[in-house]
N, C-alpha and C positions, 0 to 999 in steps of 0.2 A: 257411776263408774267405780268409785272407790268403796271398799268395805270398811277400811279403817286406816289410820295413820299412826306411826310410831316414831317417837323422838328419843334419842339417847340422852342420858343425864348422868353426871358424876355425883351430884348432890341431890338425892331425891327429896329431901326435906325442903331445900330452897326451891326446887322445881315445882313441888306441890304447892307451896305458898304462891308462887308466880302464876301457875296455871289456874289455881282456885280463884285468884283475883281476876284474871282476864276472862275466864269462862263465867265467873259470877257477874261480871260487868255486862254480859249478854243474857243474863237470866238463867244460867246453868247452875247446877249443884256442884259442891266440892267433889274432888276425886276420891276414890276409895282404893285401898291396897287389895289386889287380888292375891290368890294363893301363890302365884309365881313371883311376888314382890314388885309388881308393876303398879303404877298409879293409873287408874282407869277413869275416863270421862266419857259420858254419853249425853249428847245434847242435840236437839233438832235433827235427829236421824243420823248424826255422825258419831264416830267413836275415835277417841285419841288415847293412846297409851304412852306413858312416860316410864322409861326403864333404864337400868344400867345395861350396857351391852352384854349380850349372852356370851361372847367370846372372852369376857374378863378383861378386855383392854379398855383404856379410857374412852369415854364418849367424845366424839368430835362432831362439829357441825358440817353440813354438806356445803361445800363451796359452790355457790350458784343455786342452791336449793332454797325454796321458800314454801312455808305452809300458809295457806290462805284461809282466813276465817270470814264467813259471810256476816255482814253487819246490816241491821235494819235501817240505819240512818247515819248521817254524818255525826250526829251527837253521840250515838252509840259507839261509833268508831273512836271518837275523842275520849269517851269514858273508858273504853277498852284499853286504849293507849296509856291514859293516865294511870289506870289500875296496874298495868304492867310495869310501868316505870316505878311506881310506889312500892311494888312487890319485888324489886330487885332486877327487873329487866332494864335494858338500855335502848334508847331511841336510835334509829339508824335511817339511812336514806334521807329524803327531804322531810320536813315537819309534816304532821298530818294535814291533809287538805285535798282539794280538788286538783286533779292533774289536767291542765288545760287541754281541751280537745279530745280527752279520753272518755268522757262521760263517767268517770270514776272518782270517788273520794277514797283515798288510801291513807293508812296509818301503819308504819313499820316499826317493829321491835326486834330485839334479840333477847332470847330467854337467858336464864343464868348459865346455861351450857353453851351459849353462842348460836343456837338455832335461830334462823331468821323467820319471822312471822309477819303476816300482813293482814290487817283488818280492812276489808274491801266492801264498799257500798256502791252499787251501780245507781247513778243518778238518772232521774227522768223516768 
């Protein structure tokens, strides 16, 4: 359904460090700067761009918005979460773990610009 996702960032260097870490924790490669000044990631058929807003205003996070990243296992979700925290992200929501009755293992982070991310593994 989606072709790509874009998140705004005020500090591209801090954001690249963060996204390199969490995408690296899932086997992806570091991002690269495209000619437009955006950091680009391509992994497992998905594309993520990290950019300063085109309108020149400060980046802000979407209140109620979450970007979900597919995880292969609970262990990968834990590694993804730990890599994000170590690279300047902050934990949010409940600690990583299975949500009773949901059939999902979830790990939540906020990136250096406040964007909310979720590492999700479907159990069973």
